[in-house]
DSSP file (Angstrom, degrees, kcal/mol; ACC not computed):
  #  RESIDUE AA STRUCTURE BP1 BP2  ACC     N-H-->O    O-->H-N    N-H-->O    O-->H-N    TCO  KAPPA ALPHA  PHI   PSI    X-CA   Y-CA   Z-CA
    1    1 A M     >        0   0    0      0, 0.0     4,-2.0     0, 0.0     5,-0.2   0.000 360.0 360.0 360.0 -40.3  107.0    1.9  138.6
    2    2 A I  H  >  +     0   0    0      1,-0.2     4,-2.7     2,-0.2     5,-0.2   0.877 360.0  56.2 -63.7 -36.0  107.2   -1.7  139.9
    3    3 A G  H  > S+     0   0    0      1,-0.2     4,-2.7     2,-0.2    -1,-0.2   0.904 107.0  48.0 -61.7 -41.9  104.9   -2.7  137.0
    4    4 A R  H  > S+     0   0    0      2,-0.2     4,-2.3     1,-0.2    -1,-0.2   0.889 112.2  49.2 -67.0 -38.5  107.3   -1.4  134.4
    5    5 A I  H  X S+     0   0    0     -4,-2.0     4,-2.3     2,-0.2    -2,-0.2   0.932 112.7  48.0 -66.3 -43.9  110.3   -3.1  136.1
    6    6 A Y  H  X S+     0   0    0     -4,-2.7     4,-2.8     1,-0.2    -2,-0.2   0.932 112.1  48.8 -59.6 -47.6  108.3   -6.4  136.2
    7    7 A R  H  X S+     0   0    0     -4,-2.7     4,-2.8     1,-0.2     5,-0.2   0.906 110.6  51.1 -59.8 -42.6  107.3   -6.0  132.6
    8    8 A K  H  X S+     0   0    0     -4,-2.3     4,-2.1     2,-0.2    -1,-0.2   0.919 112.1  46.6 -63.9 -43.2  111.0   -5.3  131.6
    9    9 A I  H  X S+     0   0    0     -4,-2.3     4,-2.3     2,-0.2    -2,-0.2   0.919 113.7  49.3 -62.0 -44.5  112.2   -8.4  133.4
   10   10 A K  H  X S+     0   0    0     -4,-2.8     4,-2.2     1,-0.2    -2,-0.2   0.923 113.4  44.6 -61.9 -46.9  109.4  -10.5  131.9
   11   11 A T  H  X S+     0   0    0     -4,-2.8     4,-2.0     2,-0.2    -1,-0.2   0.857 111.9  52.6 -68.5 -35.4  110.1   -9.4  128.3
   12   12 A T  H  X S+     0   0    0     -4,-2.1     4,-1.6    -5,-0.2    -2,-0.2   0.941 110.9  47.2 -65.9 -47.4  113.9   -9.7  128.7
   13   13 A L  H  X S+     0   0    0     -4,-2.3     4,-2.3     1,-0.2     5,-0.2   0.891 109.9  54.2 -59.4 -42.3  113.5  -13.4  130.0
   14   14 A F  H  X S+     0   0    0     -4,-2.2     4,-2.6     1,-0.2    -1,-0.2   0.902 106.4  50.6 -61.4 -41.6  111.1  -14.1  127.1
   15   15 A K  H  < S+     0   0    0     -4,-2.0    -1,-0.2     2,-0.2     6,-0.2   0.831 110.7  50.8 -66.0 -31.9  113.7  -12.9  124.5
   16   16 A I  H  < S+     0   0    0     -4,-1.6    -2,-0.2     1,-0.2    -1,-0.2   0.924 115.8  40.7 -68.4 -43.9  116.3  -15.2  126.2
   17   17 A V  H  < S+     0   0    0     -4,-2.3    -2,-0.2     1,-0.3    -1,-0.2   0.826 122.4  41.7 -74.9 -32.8  114.0  -18.2  126.0
   18   18 A C    ><  -     0   0    0     -4,-2.6     3,-2.1    -5,-0.2    -1,-0.3  -0.816  67.9-176.3-115.7  86.5  112.7  -17.3  122.5
   19   19 A P  G >  S+     0   0    0      0, 0.0     3,-1.4     0, 0.0     4,-0.2   0.670  76.0  73.8 -64.1 -17.4  115.7  -16.2  120.4
   20   20 A G  G 3  S+     0   0    0      1,-0.3     3,-0.3     2,-0.1    20,-0.2   0.672  94.3  54.8 -67.1 -15.7  113.5  -15.4  117.4
   21   21 A F  G X  S+     0   0    0     -3,-2.1     3,-1.3    -6,-0.2    -1,-0.3   0.278  71.9 110.1 -98.4   9.0  112.3  -12.3  119.3
   22   22 A T  T <  S+     0   0    0     -3,-1.4    -1,-0.2     1,-0.3    -2,-0.1   0.827  85.4  38.2 -61.3 -33.5  115.7  -10.8  120.0
   23   23 A S  T 3  S+     0   0    0     -3,-0.3    20,-0.6    -4,-0.2    -1,-0.3   0.483  96.9 106.7 -92.9  -3.3  115.2   -7.8  117.6
   24   24 A A    <   -     0   0    0     -3,-1.3     2,-0.6    19,-0.2    21,-0.2  -0.403  69.1-132.2 -74.9 151.5  111.5   -7.4  118.5
   25   25 A V  E     -a   45   0A   0     19,-2.6    21,-2.9    -2,-0.1     2,-0.6  -0.937  28.4-164.5-103.4 114.1  110.4   -4.5  120.7
   26   26 A L  E     +a   46   0A   0     -2,-0.6    21,-0.2    19,-0.2     3,-0.1  -0.880  29.3 174.8-110.1 120.3  108.1   -5.9  123.4
   27   27 A F  S    S-     0   0    0     19,-3.0     2,-0.3    -2,-0.6    20,-0.2   0.793  86.7  -9.3 -82.9 -32.3  105.8   -3.9  125.5
   28   28 A D  S    S-     0   0    0     18,-0.6    -1,-0.4    19,-0.4    18,-0.1  -0.939  90.9 -80.2-153.0 169.5  104.5   -7.2  127.0
   29   29 A V        -     0   0    0     -2,-0.3    20,-0.3    -3,-0.1    21,-0.1  -0.636  43.6-137.9 -80.5 121.8  105.0  -10.9  126.2
   30   30 A P        -     0   0    0      0, 0.0     2,-0.8     0, 0.0    21,-0.2  -0.480  16.3-120.0 -73.8 150.3  102.8  -12.1  123.3
   31   31 A R  E     +g   51   0B   0     19,-3.0    21,-2.8    -2,-0.1     2,-0.5  -0.832  41.8 178.1 -89.2 114.7  101.0  -15.5  123.7
   32   32 A V  E     -g   52   0B   0     -2,-0.8     2,-0.4    19,-0.2     3,-0.4  -0.974  19.1-159.5-127.3 124.8  102.4  -17.5  120.8
   33   33 A Y  E    S+g   53   0B   0     19,-2.9    21,-2.1    -2,-0.5     4,-0.1  -0.856  81.3  13.7 -97.7 139.5  101.6  -21.2  120.0
   34   34 A F  S >  S-     0   0    0     -2,-0.4     3,-2.0    19,-0.1    -1,-0.2   0.960  72.7-177.1  62.3  56.1  104.1  -23.0  117.8
   35   35 A K  G >  S+     0   0    0     -3,-0.4     3,-1.8     1,-0.3    -2,-0.1   0.791  74.7  65.0 -53.1 -33.7  106.8  -20.4  118.1
   36   36 A K  G 3  S+     0   0    0      1,-0.3    -1,-0.3     3,-0.0    -2,-0.1   0.703  98.3  54.6 -70.1 -16.7  109.1  -22.3  115.7
   37   37 A R  G <  S+     0   0    0     -3,-2.0    21,-2.2    -4,-0.1     2,-0.5   0.215  89.1  94.5 -97.7  14.4  106.7  -21.7  112.9
   38   38 A L  E <   -k   58   0C   0     -3,-1.8     2,-0.6    19,-0.2    21,-0.2  -0.931  57.5-165.2-107.5 125.6  106.7  -17.9  113.4
   39   39 A N  E     -k   59   0C   0     19,-3.2    21,-2.9    -2,-0.5     2,-0.4  -0.937   9.8-167.1-112.5 112.5  109.1  -16.0  111.3
   40   40 A L  E     -k   60   0C   0     -2,-0.6    21,-0.2    19,-0.2    22,-0.1  -0.797   9.5-144.7-105.2 140.3  109.7  -12.5  112.5
   41   41 A G    >   -     0   0    0     19,-1.9     3,-0.5    -2,-0.4     2,-0.2  -0.120  44.4 -67.7 -80.1-170.7  111.4   -9.6  110.7
   42   42 A K  T 3  S+     0   0    0      1,-0.2    21,-2.9   -18,-0.1    22,-0.2  -0.564 108.8   7.5 -86.1 144.7  113.5   -7.0  112.4
   43   43 A K  T 3  S+     0   0    0    -20,-0.6     2,-0.5    -2,-0.2    -1,-0.2   0.860  75.5 170.3  55.8  44.4  112.2   -4.4  114.8
   44   44 A V    <   -     0   0    0     -3,-0.5   -19,-2.6    19,-0.2     2,-0.5  -0.751  25.5-140.5 -82.9 127.8  108.6   -5.7  115.1
   45   45 A H  E     -ab  25  65A   0     19,-3.1    21,-3.2    -2,-0.5     2,-0.5  -0.800  15.8-167.2 -97.6 129.8  106.7   -4.0  117.9
   46   46 A F  E     -ab  26  66A   0    -21,-2.9   -19,-3.0    -2,-0.5   -18,-0.6  -0.965   1.2-168.1-117.0 123.5  104.4   -5.9  120.1
   47   47 A N        -     0   0    0     19,-2.3   -19,-0.4    -2,-0.5     3,-0.4  -0.095  40.0 -70.3 -89.5-163.3  101.9   -4.3  122.4
   48   48 A D  S    S+     0   0    0      1,-0.2    21,-1.8   -21,-0.1    22,-0.3  -0.474 105.3  32.6 -93.7 163.8  100.0   -6.2  125.1
   49   49 A G  S    S+     0   0    0    -20,-0.3     2,-0.4     1,-0.2    -1,-0.2   0.769  76.4 153.5  70.2  27.8   97.3   -8.8  124.8
   50   50 A I        -     0   0    0     -3,-0.4   -19,-3.0    19,-0.2     2,-0.4  -0.736  24.0-169.2 -96.2 137.6   98.5  -10.3  121.5
   51   51 A F  E     -gh  31  71B   0     19,-2.4    21,-2.3    -2,-0.4     2,-0.4  -0.992   5.1-179.8-125.5 131.3   97.7  -14.0  120.6
   52   52 A I  E     -gh  32  72B   0    -21,-2.8   -19,-2.9    -2,-0.4     2,-0.7  -0.986  12.1-169.9-132.2 123.2   99.4  -15.8  117.6
   53   53 A N  E     +gh  33  73B   0     19,-2.7    21,-1.7    -2,-0.4     3,-0.4  -0.919  11.5 175.2-108.2 103.3   98.6  -19.3  116.6
   54   54 A S    >   +     0   0    0    -21,-2.1     3,-0.9    -2,-0.7     4,-0.2  -0.049  34.7 124.3-102.4  32.4  101.3  -20.1  114.0
   55   55 A F  T 3  S+     0   0    0      1,-0.3    -1,-0.2     2,-0.1    20,-0.1   0.892  84.0  39.3 -56.6 -42.2  100.6  -23.8  113.4
   56   56 A G  T 3  S-     0   0    0     -3,-0.4    -1,-0.3    39,-0.2    -2,-0.1   0.461 131.4 -87.5 -86.1  -3.0  100.2  -23.2  109.7
   57   57 A G    <   -     0   0    0     -3,-0.9    40,-2.3    39,-0.2     2,-0.4   0.283  38.8-152.1 102.0 131.8  103.0  -20.7  109.6
   58   58 A V  E     -kl  38  97C   0    -21,-2.2   -19,-3.2    -4,-0.2     2,-0.5  -0.995   7.3-171.4-138.3 128.9  103.1  -17.0  110.2
   59   59 A A  E     -kl  39  98C   0     38,-2.4    40,-3.3    -2,-0.4     2,-0.5  -0.985   3.3-171.1-123.4 126.7  105.6  -14.5  108.7
   60   60 A I  E     -kl  40  99C   0    -21,-2.9   -19,-1.9    -2,-0.5    40,-0.2  -0.976  19.0-134.6-119.8 123.0  105.7  -10.9  109.9
   61   61 A G    >   -     0   0    0     38,-2.2     3,-0.8    39,-0.7   -20,-0.4  -0.042  35.2 -67.9 -73.2 175.2  107.9   -8.5  108.0
   62   62 A D  T 3  S+     0   0    0      1,-0.2    40,-2.8   -22,-0.1    41,-0.2  -0.224 110.9  11.8 -63.4 150.3  110.3   -5.8  109.2
   63   63 A C  T 3  S+     0   0    0    -21,-2.9    -1,-0.2    38,-0.2     2,-0.2   0.750  84.6 153.9  57.6  33.1  109.1   -2.7  111.2
   64   64 A C    <   -     0   0    0     -3,-0.8   -19,-3.1   -22,-0.2     2,-0.5  -0.579  35.9-143.4 -85.5 154.1  105.6   -3.9  111.8
   65   65 A V  E     -bc  45 104A   0     38,-2.4    40,-2.8    -2,-0.2     2,-0.7  -0.983   9.9-167.3-121.0 121.0  103.5   -2.7  114.7
   66   66 A I  E     -bc  46 105A   0    -21,-3.2   -19,-2.3    -2,-0.5    40,-0.1  -0.925  20.2-156.0-107.6 106.8  101.2   -5.3  116.4
   67   67 A S    >   -     0   0    0     38,-2.6     3,-1.5    -2,-0.7    41,-0.1  -0.093  33.6 -53.2 -83.4 179.6   98.8   -3.3  118.7
   68   68 A H  T 3  S+     0   0    0      1,-0.2    40,-2.6    39,-0.1   -19,-0.2  -0.187 118.0   6.4 -58.0 133.7   96.8   -4.3  121.7
   69   69 A G  T 3  S+     0   0    0    -21,-1.8    -1,-0.2     1,-0.2   -19,-0.2   0.591  82.1 158.5  74.8  13.0   94.5   -7.3  121.4
   70   70 A V    <   -     0   0    0     -3,-1.5   -19,-2.4   -22,-0.3     2,-0.4  -0.458  23.4-160.3 -71.9 141.2   95.6   -8.5  117.9
   71   71 A T  E     -hi  51 110B   0     38,-2.5    40,-2.9   -21,-0.2     2,-0.5  -0.990   7.5-172.4-122.2 127.6   94.9  -12.1  117.1
   72   72 A I  E     -hi  52 111B   0    -21,-2.3   -19,-2.7    -2,-0.4     2,-0.4  -0.984   8.3-174.7-121.3 122.0   96.7  -13.9  114.2
   73   73 A L  E     +h   53   0B   0     38,-2.9   -19,-0.1    -2,-0.5     3,-0.1  -0.960  20.8 176.5-121.8 129.3   95.4  -17.3  113.4
   74   74 A S  S    S+     0   0    0    -21,-1.7    21,-1.7    -2,-0.4     2,-0.3   0.129  72.3  46.2-114.3  18.9   96.9  -19.7  110.8
   75   75 A T  E     +O   94   0D   0     19,-0.2     2,-0.3   -22,-0.1    19,-0.2  -0.987  56.8 152.4-153.5 158.3   94.6  -22.6  111.5
   76   76 A G  E     -O   93   0D   0     17,-1.9    17,-3.6    -2,-0.3     2,-0.2  -0.950  46.1 -66.9-168.6 178.3   90.8  -23.2  112.0
   77   77 A L  E     -O   92   0D   0     -2,-0.3     2,-0.6    15,-0.3    15,-0.2  -0.573  45.3-115.1 -83.5 145.9   88.1  -25.8  111.6
   78   78 A N        -     0   0    0     13,-2.6     3,-0.3    -2,-0.2    13,-0.2  -0.700  31.7-179.7 -76.6 116.6   87.0  -27.1  108.2
   79   79 A T    >   +     0   0    0     -2,-0.6     3,-1.4     1,-0.2     4,-0.2   0.404  55.5  97.0 -99.9   3.5   83.4  -26.0  107.8
   80   80 A S  T 3  S+     0   0    0      1,-0.3    -1,-0.2     2,-0.1     3,-0.1   0.791 100.6  25.9 -65.6 -27.3   82.8  -27.6  104.4
   81   81 A K  T >  S+     0   0    0     -3,-0.3     3,-0.6     1,-0.1     4,-0.5  -0.139  84.3 131.1-123.0  36.0   81.1  -30.7  105.9
   82   82 A W  G X   +     0   0    0     -3,-1.4     3,-1.0     1,-0.2    -2,-0.1   0.872  69.2  51.4 -60.2 -42.2   79.9  -29.0  109.2
   83   83 A L  G 3  S+     0   0    0      1,-0.2    -1,-0.2    -4,-0.2    -2,-0.1   0.779 116.3  40.7 -70.2 -27.5   76.3  -30.2  109.1
   84   84 A N  G <  S+     0   0    0     -3,-0.6    -1,-0.2     2,-0.1    -2,-0.2   0.314  89.8 123.7-102.6   8.6   77.4  -33.9  108.6
   85   85 A R    <   -     0   0    0     -3,-1.0     2,-0.3    -4,-0.5     5,-0.1  -0.262  53.8-136.1 -73.4 157.0   80.3  -33.9  111.0
   86   86 A K    >   -     0   0    0      1,-0.1     3,-2.2     3,-0.1    -1,-0.1  -0.788  29.2-108.3-105.3 156.1   80.8  -36.3  113.9
   87   87 A F  T 3  S+     0   0    0     -2,-0.3     3,-0.4     1,-0.3    -1,-0.1   0.836 118.0  45.0 -55.3 -38.7   81.9  -35.0  117.3
   88   88 A D  T 3  S+     0   0    0      1,-0.2    -1,-0.3     3,-0.0    -3,-0.0   0.315  97.4  78.2 -90.0   9.7   85.4  -36.6  117.0
   89   89 A E    <   +     0   0    0     -3,-2.2     2,-1.4     2,-0.1    -1,-0.2  -0.070  49.7 145.7-110.9  35.2   86.0  -35.5  113.4
   90   90 A D        -     0   0    0     -3,-0.4     2,-0.6    -5,-0.1    -3,-0.0  -0.577  33.3-163.9 -72.4  97.2   86.9  -31.9  113.9
   91   91 A L        -     0   0    0     -2,-1.4   -13,-2.6   -13,-0.2     2,-0.3  -0.731   6.9-142.9 -90.0 122.0   89.4  -31.5  111.1
   92   92 A H  E     -O   77   0D   0     -2,-0.6     2,-0.5   -15,-0.2   -15,-0.3  -0.618   6.3-152.7 -82.0 138.9   91.6  -28.5  111.3
   93   93 A V  E     -O   76   0D   0    -17,-3.6   -17,-1.9    -2,-0.3     2,-0.4  -0.964  12.8-166.5-111.5 129.6   92.6  -26.6  108.2
   94   94 A S  E     +O   75   0D   0     -2,-0.5   -19,-0.2   -19,-0.2   -20,-0.0  -0.922  13.3 166.1-119.6 141.3   95.9  -24.7  108.3
   95   95 A A        -     0   0    0    -21,-1.7    19,-1.0    -2,-0.4   -39,-0.2  -0.983  38.4-101.1-151.2 143.7   97.2  -22.1  105.9
   96   96 A P        -     0   0    0      0, 0.0     2,-0.4     0, 0.0   -38,-0.2  -0.266  24.8-144.5 -68.5 151.1  100.2  -19.6  106.2
   97   97 A V  E     -l   58   0C   0    -40,-2.3   -38,-2.4    17,-0.2     2,-0.5  -0.960  13.8-168.0-112.0 132.5   99.7  -16.0  107.1
   98   98 A V  E     -lm  59 116C   0     17,-2.4    19,-2.6    -2,-0.4     2,-0.5  -0.980   4.4-173.3-125.7 118.2  102.1  -13.4  105.5
   99   99 A I  E     -lm  60 117C   0    -40,-3.3   -38,-2.2    -2,-0.5    19,-0.1  -0.957  21.3-137.7-112.2 122.1  102.2   -9.9  106.8
  100  100 A G    >   -     0   0    0     17,-2.1   -39,-0.7    -2,-0.5     3,-0.5   0.153  34.4 -66.8 -67.8-174.1  104.4   -7.6  104.7
  101  101 A K  T 3  S+     0   0    0      1,-0.2    19,-2.7   -41,-0.1    20,-0.3  -0.463 111.6  13.7 -76.9 148.9  106.9   -4.9  105.9
  102  102 A N  T 3  S+     0   0    0    -40,-2.8     2,-0.4     1,-0.2    -1,-0.2   0.889  85.0 154.3  55.8  48.5  105.9   -1.7  107.7
  103  103 A V    <   -     0   0    0     -3,-0.5   -38,-2.4   -41,-0.2     2,-0.6  -0.882  32.2-153.8-107.1 136.4  102.3   -3.0  108.4
  104  104 A W  E     -cd  65 122A   0     17,-2.3    19,-2.9    -2,-0.4     2,-0.8  -0.948   3.7-166.0-112.8 115.8  100.3   -1.6  111.4
  105  105 A L  E     -cd  66 123A   0    -40,-2.8   -38,-2.6    -2,-0.6     3,-0.1  -0.891  23.1-147.2 -97.2 108.3   97.7   -3.9  112.8
  106  106 A C    >   -     0   0    0     17,-2.2     3,-1.2    -2,-0.8    20,-0.2  -0.026  39.8 -47.5 -70.2 178.9   95.7   -1.6  115.0
  107  107 A A  T 3  S+     0   0    0      1,-0.2    19,-2.2    18,-0.1   -38,-0.2  -0.145 119.9   0.7 -56.2 135.1   93.9   -2.6  118.2
  108  108 A N  T 3  S+     0   0    0    -40,-2.6    -1,-0.2     1,-0.2     2,-0.2   0.721  83.8 158.3  62.2  29.9   91.8   -5.8  118.3
  109  109 A V    <   -     0   0    0     -3,-1.2   -38,-2.5   -41,-0.2     2,-0.4  -0.577  28.7-151.0 -75.3 145.6   92.4   -6.8  114.6
  110  110 A T  E     -ij  71 128B   0     17,-2.4    19,-3.3    -2,-0.2     2,-0.6  -0.988   6.5-164.7-119.8 124.7   91.9  -10.4  113.8
  111  111 A V  E     -ij  72 129B   0    -40,-2.9   -38,-2.9    -2,-0.4    19,-0.1  -0.944  15.0-149.1-110.6 120.2   93.9  -12.0  110.9
  112  112 A C    >   -     0   0    0     17,-2.5     3,-0.9    -2,-0.6   -38,-0.1  -0.379  30.6 -75.8 -87.9 164.6   92.5  -15.3  109.7
  113  113 A A  T 3  S+     0   0    0      1,-0.2   -39,-0.2   -38,-0.1    -1,-0.2  -0.217 111.1  24.2 -61.9 142.8   94.4  -18.3  108.2
  114  114 A G  T 3  S+     0   0    0    -19,-1.0     2,-0.3     1,-0.3    -1,-0.2   0.601  89.3 135.9  85.4  11.9   95.7  -18.1  104.6
  115  115 A V    <   -     0   0    0     -3,-0.9   -17,-2.4   -20,-0.2     2,-0.4  -0.726  37.1-162.4-102.2 142.1   95.8  -14.3  104.4
  116  116 A S  E     -m   98   0C   0     -2,-0.3    17,-2.8   -19,-0.2     2,-0.5  -0.977   5.4-159.0-118.5 139.8   98.5  -12.1  103.0
  117  117 A I  E     -mn  99 133C   0    -19,-2.6   -17,-2.1    -2,-0.4    17,-0.2  -0.967  20.9-123.6-119.7 127.2   98.8   -8.4  103.8
  118  118 A A    >   -     0   0    0     15,-2.5     3,-0.6    -2,-0.5    17,-0.1  -0.229  35.9 -86.1 -68.4 156.8  100.7   -6.0  101.5
  119  119 A D  T 3  S+     0   0    0      1,-0.2    18,-1.6    15,-0.1    19,-0.3  -0.119 107.1  20.6 -55.0 156.5  103.7   -3.8  102.6
  120  120 A N  T 3  S+     0   0    0    -19,-2.7     2,-0.3    16,-0.2    -1,-0.2   0.796  92.3 142.4  52.3  40.2  103.1   -0.4  104.0
  121  121 A S    <   -     0   0    0     -3,-0.6   -17,-2.3   -20,-0.3     2,-0.4  -0.751  41.4-150.2-109.3 156.6   99.4   -1.1  105.0
  122  122 A I  E     -de 104 139A   0     16,-2.2    18,-3.0    -2,-0.3     2,-0.6  -0.996   5.2-157.3-122.7 129.7   97.3   -0.1  107.9
  123  123 A I  E     -de 105 140A   0    -19,-2.9   -17,-2.2    -2,-0.4    18,-0.2  -0.932  26.9-123.3-110.0 117.6   94.5   -2.3  109.2
  124  124 A A    >   -     0   0    0     16,-3.3     3,-1.8    -2,-0.6    18,-0.1  -0.084  37.7 -80.1 -61.6 153.5   92.0   -0.3  111.2
  125  125 A A  T 3  S+     0   0    0      1,-0.3    17,-0.2   -16,-0.1   -17,-0.2  -0.201 113.4  14.3 -55.2 137.4   91.0   -1.2  114.8
  126  126 A G  T 3  S+     0   0    0    -19,-2.2    -1,-0.3     1,-0.2   -17,-0.1   0.433  90.9 143.7  79.5   0.6   88.5   -4.0  115.1
  127  127 A S    <   -     0   0    0     -3,-1.8   -17,-2.4   -20,-0.2     2,-0.5  -0.298  42.6-144.7 -74.4 156.6   88.9   -5.2  111.6
  128  128 A V  E     -j  110   0B   0     14,-2.0    17,-2.5   -19,-0.2     2,-0.8  -0.979   8.8-151.8-122.5 117.6   88.8   -8.9  110.6
  129  129 A V  E     +j  111   0B   0    -19,-3.3   -17,-2.5    -2,-0.5   -14,-0.1  -0.805  29.7 157.0 -93.7 109.2   91.1   -9.8  107.7
  130  130 A T        +     0   0    0     -2,-0.8     2,-0.3    15,-0.2    -1,-0.2   0.517  62.1  28.9-109.8 -11.3   89.5  -12.8  105.9
  131  131 A H  S    S-     0   0    0     14,-0.2   -16,-0.1   -15,-0.0    -1,-0.1  -0.921  98.6 -66.8-144.9 169.3   91.1  -12.5  102.4
  132  132 A D        -     0   0    0     -2,-0.3     2,-0.7   -18,-0.2   -15,-0.2  -0.291  32.4-154.1 -63.3 138.7   94.3  -11.2  100.9
  133  133 A L  B     +n  117   0C   0    -17,-2.8   -15,-2.5     1,-0.1    -1,-0.1  -0.902  25.7 167.2-110.2  95.0   95.0   -7.4  101.0
  134  134 A T        +     0   0    0     -2,-0.7     2,-0.6   -17,-0.2   -15,-0.1   0.622  38.4  93.3 -95.2 -17.8   97.2   -7.0   98.0
  135  135 A E  S    S-     0   0    0    -17,-0.1     3,-0.5     1,-0.0   -17,-0.1  -0.697  70.1-133.5 -88.8 121.6   97.4   -3.3   97.3
  136  136 A E  S    S+     0   0    0     -2,-0.6   -16,-0.2     1,-0.2   -15,-0.1  -0.292  79.3  24.5 -69.7 151.9  100.4   -1.6   99.0
  137  137 A G  S    S+     0   0    0    -18,-1.6    14,-3.3     1,-0.2     2,-0.3   0.855  92.0 127.7  68.6  38.4  100.1    1.7  100.9
  138  138 A C  E     - F   0 150A   0     -3,-0.5   -16,-2.2   -19,-0.3     2,-0.5  -0.870  58.7-126.7-125.0 158.1   96.5    1.5  101.8
  139  139 A L  E     -eF 122 149A   0     10,-3.2     9,-3.5    -2,-0.3    10,-1.4  -0.920  31.2-171.1 -99.2 127.1   94.2    1.7  104.9
  140  140 A Y  E     +eF 123 147A   0    -18,-3.0   -16,-3.3    -2,-0.5     2,-0.3  -0.872  12.7 155.1-116.6 148.1   92.0   -1.3  105.2
  141  141 A G  E   > + F   0 146A   0      5,-2.4     5,-2.1    -2,-0.3     2,-0.1  -0.993  20.2  56.4-165.2 165.8   89.1   -1.7  107.6
  142  142 A G  T   5S-     0   0    0     -2,-0.3   -14,-2.0     3,-0.2     3,-0.2  -0.390  82.3 -42.0 105.9 178.8   85.8   -3.4  108.4
  143  143 A I  T   5S+     0   0    0      1,-0.4     2,-0.1   -16,-0.2   -14,-0.1  -0.926 141.0  19.4-126.6 102.8   84.4   -6.9  108.8
  144  144 A P  T   5S-     0   0    0      0, 0.0    -1,-0.4     0, 0.0   -15,-0.2   0.637 114.9-114.5 -75.1 160.8   85.7   -8.3  106.5
  145  145 A A  T   5 +     0   0    0    -17,-2.5     2,-0.3    -3,-0.2    -3,-0.2  -0.395  43.8 169.3 -65.7 131.7   88.5   -5.8  105.9
  146  146 A N  E   < -F  141   0A   0     -5,-2.1    -5,-2.4    -2,-0.1     2,-0.1  -0.902  43.9 -75.0-136.2 164.7   88.4   -3.9  102.6
  147  147 A K  E     +F  140   0A   0     -2,-0.3    -7,-0.3    -7,-0.2     3,-0.1  -0.406  41.9 173.3 -64.1 130.4   90.2   -0.9  101.1
  148  148 A I  E     -     0   0A   0     -9,-3.5     2,-0.3     1,-0.4    -8,-0.2   0.794  62.7 -32.0-102.6 -46.7   89.1    2.4  102.6
  149  149 A K  E     -F  139   0A   0    -10,-1.4   -10,-3.2     0, 0.0    -1,-0.4  -0.986  60.0 -95.3-164.4 165.1   91.7    4.7  101.0
  150  150 A E  E     -F  138   0A   0     -2,-0.3     2,-0.3   -12,-0.2   -12,-0.3  -0.692  42.5-120.6 -86.7 142.0   95.3    5.0   99.7
  151  151 A L        -     0   0    0    -14,-3.3     2,-0.2    -2,-0.3    -1,-0.0  -0.611  26.0-120.8 -83.0 143.0   97.8    6.4  102.1
  152  152 A K              0   0    0     -2,-0.3    -1,-0.1     1,-0.1   -15,-0.0  -0.557 360.0 360.0 -84.1 147.3   99.6    9.6  101.1
  153  153 A K              0   0    0     -2,-0.2    -1,-0.1   -16,-0.0    -2,-0.0   0.440 360.0 360.0 -81.5 360.0  103.4    9.7  100.8
């Protein structure tokens, strides 16, 4: 019971400090880098253990569910000249991430930079999203994530 009270105080204080999260439903406080580059829709649900690096920009649509252990990255290292790189030349590449409305990112999903996810999609647990998932109303999964099936209405 004390844990629930502590979590409620922590999430309430987080919403005060980060006004962009006022309509979010927080089970725990997500770890977010570059909060000002994160654009949240209404009633986004956040579970625990979430990490978001929004340096390149991240947009999450209304009514999304972000489950335990999800990682969303909008930046990474440029690997095109990896073999010839010098130690002090780690050039970062950033690209926006766009997550549509009513998307469920199941436990331990990783979303890489430059990816768009269509509305009404589910990304299966443990999947890695490396390219755009453009078809609405589908279940995607795997490494890399690909369409598994269409969801029924």
